[in-house]
N, C-alpha and C positions, 0 to 999 in steps of 0.2 A: 482708166488711169486713177480716177478718184478713189476707186475701191482698193487699188494696189497701195496708194499713198496712205489710205486709212488703215490698211492692214499693217504697214510698216511702222506707223506712228501710234498704233493702239497701245494703251497702257499695259505694261507687263504685270501679270498677277503676282509674280515672285519678287518684284521690286519692293525693297523695304527702305524708303527714304527717311530722313529725319522727320519726326512728327511735326506737322505745322508748315512744312515747306509746300510750295505750289509749283506747278509746271513752269519751266523756263520760258520766258517771253523773248522775242527777238530784240526788243529794246533793252532788256536787262543784260542780254549777251553782248550787245554792240557798244553800249555806253562806256563801260570801263576801259577797253583798249583805245577807244576814240579819244576820250578825255585825257588818258595817259599820253597819247600821241601829241596832242596839242600842248600839253605841259612840257614834253620833251623838246618841242620846238623852241620853247623859251628857256631851256636849261643852260645852254652856253651863254656866257655873259655878253651883253651888248656894249662894245667899246664906246666910251665917251657919250653914253646915252643919258640925257638929262632926267629921264623918268625911270632910272634903273631900280629905284626902290619900289615904284609902282609895279614894274614888271616882276620883281621878286615876289611881291605879295600875290599877284595874279597867278604866277607859277606855283606858289606854295598852296594856294587855294585849290587850283585844278588838280595838283598832285594828291592833296588830301582827299578830295572827292573821289578821284580814281582809285586810290588805295582802299577807301572804305567800301566802294562798290565792288571791288575785286573780292575783298574779304567777306562781303555780304552774299556773294553769289551762292556758295554751297550751303550757307546757313538759311537762305531764304527760298532757294529754288532746287528743283531736280528735273531730270530729263525722263518723262514718264514712260517712254517706249524703250529705254535701254538702261540696264544696270551699269554696263561699261562706260557709257557716256556720262552717267551721273557720277561715277567714280572719277572720271577725267575732269568733270566740272569742278570737283573739289580740288584737284591738283592745279588746275588753271587759276582758280580763285586764290588759293594760298600762295602759289608761285607769283602770280601777278601782284598781289598786295605786298609781298615781301620785296619784290623787285622795285616797286614804286618807293617804298621806304628806303631802300638802298640807294637808288638813283638820286633822290631829291633831298634826303636828310642824312643818311649815314655816311655815304662817300663824300659829299661836298663839305659837310660841317665837321666830321670827325677826322677825315683824311685829306681834305682840300683837293679832292680828285673828281674831275669830270672826264668820262671816257673819251679817248682820242682814237681816231681811225688808225688802223694798221693796214698798210697796203702791201700786198704780196707780189713779188716779182719772180717770174718763172723763166728759166733758161733751159732749153733742150739739153739732154744728156744722151750719150750714145748707147747706154745700156738698154737692152730690150729683153723683156722676160719671155721665157718659153713655158709651155704648159708643164713640162717635166724637168725644167732646169733646177739647179740647186736653189733651195728656198731660204737663202740667208737673209733676204730682205724681209725681215719679220714685220716691218712697218709698211709693207706694200699695201696700199689701199685696195688693190685688185684682189690680192689673196684674201683679204678680210671680207670683201663684199662679193666674192665669186665672180670677179670681172676678169676679162681677158683683154689686156690693153694692146693697142696697135700703134707703135711709135709714139707713145705718150709719156715717156720718161722725162722728168724735169728735175732741176735743182731749184728749190724755192727759198728766197730770202725775204725778209720783212723789214719795212721801215715805218716809223711812227710819224704821223703828221705833227708838225711843230705847233700849229695853232688849232683853234676850234672854228666851226663854221660861223660865218657872219651874215651872209645874204640870206634872205628868206628861202630862196630856192635850195641853197646848200643845207640850211637848217632842216627843211622838210625832208630831204633825202637822208641826212644824217639821223634824224629822229626815227624814220621808218626802218633804216638798217639796224639801229640799236634795239628797237622794239622787237624785231624779228630774230635777233641773234641771241637765242636762248643761252647758249654756252658762252656768249661774249666773244666768239670767234670773229676776228676782223676788227677788234677794239682792244684797247689796253685794259679793258674790264675783264678779260679772260684771266684764268689762273694757270699756275704751272700744272695743274691737274689735267687741263685740256692740252695734252702734249701734241706737239707737231714736229714732224721730221722734215729736214731740208731735202732729203732724198725721197721724192714722192712721185706721184703720177697724176695726170690730168685726164680722167675718163671722159669720153664724149657721151652725148645723149644716146648714141647707138650702143656704146659699151654698157651703159646702165640698163638700157632696154633688154639687151642680150642677157645680162645678169638676172633681171627680173623674170623673164620668160623661161629661161632654161635652168635656173638654179634656185632663186629665192622662192618663187611660187610653188614649185614642186616640194621643196623642203618644208615650206609653211603648210602645205597640204598634208604632209606626213604627220606633223605635230597636231594639226586639227583632227586628223583621223584617229590618232591615239586618244586625244581628249574625248572625242565623241564616242569612241568604242568603250572606254572605261565608264563614261557617264551613263550611256544607254544600257550597259550590261551589269553595272554594279551600283549605280547611285540613283537612277531614275525611279520615281514613284508616280502614282496617278496624280493628275492635276499639276499644281505648281510646286509640289514638295520634292525634296531630294533627301536621300539618306545622308547621315553625317560622314565626313571624310574618314573618321576613325573606324568606320565599318569596313573599309577596304583592308585587304591584307597588306602587310608591310611592303612587299615587292611592288604592289600596285600603287601604294602611296608614293613610293620613290619614282615609279614610272610616270605617274601623273605630274609629280613635281617637276621632273626633268622635261616633260612635254610642255608644261606651262612656261618654264624658263626659256626653252628653245623657241617657243612661239613668240614670246616677247622680244627676244633678241632678233629674230628674223623679221618680225613685224616692224621694229624700229629701223632696220636696214632697208626694208621695202619703202617705208615712208620717206626716209632720207633720200633714196634714189628717185622716188616719184617727184618730190619737190625740186630736186636738182634738175630733173628733165624739164619740168614746167618753167623754171626760171633760167634755163640755159640760154634762151634767145637774148637775155639781157646782157650777156657778156660784152665788154669787160666790167660791167657795173658790179659793185660789191655784193649786191643781192644774189648774184649767181654763184657766189663763192661757197662751196660746201666742202670743208676740210673733213678728213676721215672721222667717222663716227666711232669706230673702234680702232685702237692703235696697235693691237697685238693679236695674232691668231690665237684661237682658243687653246690649241694644242701646245702652244709655247708657254703657257702660264704654269707656274710652279708653286704658287702660294695663294692664300685667300686675299692677301694685300694686292698682289699683282693682278688678280681678277678684277677687283673693284677699281684699281688704278689704271689699268690698261685694257682689260677685256670687256668692260661694260661701257655703255654710253655715258657722256658727261653732261647731259642736258640740264641737270640741276646743280652743276658744279659750283656756280657762283652763289646760289642759295645756301648750299651746305658750307661753303667757305666762310661767308659772312655771319651766318647764324649758328654754325656748329664748330668749325675748325678754329676760327679766331677766338671765340669765347672759351673753347676748351683749352687752347694754349694759354690764355690769360689766367684761367683758374689753376692750371698746373703750376704756372710760374708763381702765382700767389701762395700756393700751398708749399711749394718746394723752395721758394726764395730764389728761383733761377732768374738770371738776367735776360734781357730781351735778345741778346746774341746767342743764348744757349737754346738748343732744340728742346721742344716740348712735345715729343712724339706721342706720348700716351694721351695727353689732352687733345692733341690734334686728331688722332684716330677716333677716340671715344666721342669727341664732340661732333665729328662728321657723321658718325653712325647714329648718334642720338638724334640729331636734326633730321636725318633720313627716316628714322623710326617714327618721329612725330608726324612728318609729312605724309607717309604712307598709311599710318594708322588713322590719321584724320580722314583721309580719302575713304578708307574702309568704314569708318564711323558713319559716313553719309549714306552707305548702302546696306547697313545692318540695323536699320531702324533707330539709330542713335543710341544703341546699347554699347557702352564703352567696353565691357569685358569681351564682347564678340569681335571687337576691332583691334585687339591687342596682339594678334598673331604676327602682323607685320612688325610691330615694335619688338617682339621677342626675337624674330629673325634677325633684324639689323643689330640689335643689342648683342646677340650671340656672335654675329660676324665680327663686331668690334672687339669683343673679348678674344675671339680666335686670332685676330690680327696681332693683338698684344702678346698673346700666348706664343704664337709661332715666332715672333721676334725674340722673345726671351729664350726659347729653345735654340734658335739659330745662334744667338750670342754664346750660349753655354757650349754648344757643339764646336763652334769656332775656337773658343777658349780651350776646350779639351784637345782639339787637334793641334793647337799651337804648342801644347806640352808633349804630344805624342810624337816620338821620333820618326814614326812611319810617314808622317806628313811633312817632315822637314826636307823639302826639295829645293833645288836651286831656283826653280820657277815658282815664285810666291803666288802668282795668279792661279796656278794649278793646285797648289798645296792646300787650299782651303776647301776644295770640292772633291767629291768622289763620284763615280759613275752612277751610283744609286740615288744621289740627292734629288735629281729631277724626277725620278720615278716616285719616290716617297712624297715629294712636293705635290705632284699631280694627284696621287691617290688622296692626299690630305685635303686639298682644296675642294676636290669633287665631292668627297664624303661630307665635308662640312656643309657645303651648299645644298646637297641633296637631303641630308638628314635634317638640318635646321630649316631648309626651305619648305618642309612639310607644314610649318606654322603658317607660311604664306598661302600654301595651297588649301589648308584647312579653312582659312578665312574666305578664300575665293569661292569654295564650295558653299559655305554658309551664306554668303552674300548673294548667291545665284549667278556669279560671274561664269563659273564653269558650265552651268546649265545653258547660259546664253551663248557661250562659245561653241557648245556642242549642238546648237540649233534647237534646243529644247524649249 
């Protein structure tokens, strides 16, 4: 057992951490979330408490320490036996630090907002899905996660708690729920980007297990096989070295990019279902609540914007909202003199993608030896996706304007007059082409960092 553990935790020769970082210690990993948790317990105000000012100081001190420790994680430590975990350590550190700033300083002081619980009420509905029935329920959780429900159709409504927790027991539960709710689901901290449908399903632990064993794991295995085949036959060199991504032919670059994207999407679904199964015994406690990770089937998407809004997970939605979308909207309104009531879509889109570009490039920076130019692939990918979203919106408006003038589109049914049969086909070809072509920046960085080698078992 000791030999197996030693082999699994042996330093990877191809890991290129930031120079000067040291192996992660258990204490360094545990302290930030624990201190953050205790600070969250003190976040809701204490009614009529005579030491309110002292509580506020203690809370701010704890939050500041937690935030600094989160930000310090990827700059001070690495995971010596895994490139992937070192990459994730950077995401955790950056996400955690930004979350602390938001919870204790940005939301309370700039917006006067402390997250309140949102409780979901589910009422059975008679509709039952069949495996070959018409698939109009594009928001079906089961379709999206390869699940086959059995009498689990519900109509879900939500109510917001009027007050904040007061007792220590309620504070402890509230703090734990909020700390674990990455997307803010279950709280008023969520954003409109974490879309939720009233017409949904409540999968059982068995449904999820069925999905994992018969659908998710086989699909995940296919993507791993593709990644492994391309790496071993086209990229592998002796020792810990790999050929550059650009040595692959263009078709293989696209295939590897698609396999990496599919792997990530399926792995997120697997993790989501596993945690849902683990916490299912806690029902009806909010910790057992796992709303849909993806909200639209991949084949129903018709634009780059719809992919990122509905087809991908929203785990970082709050971070991108606070540190990207809102600043982007503010900048656009300042430049264009728009009022607060007017939409600022360009700033919103570009701000969100710029923040995403920074987060992912920083994570790449921690596994390419701290060489900035080698970590810019992720930034290029997200920046180009942001530009593509703005471009497709401009084209859409021009097309609709043209069709409004074309007599062939003047029909009595206005809802039909703006669309043609080939719109969805062009939209699907467009977003898939954009993601696969520009996604090569992402894949190139992952090959350079050794992530592809690790995924291939090299």
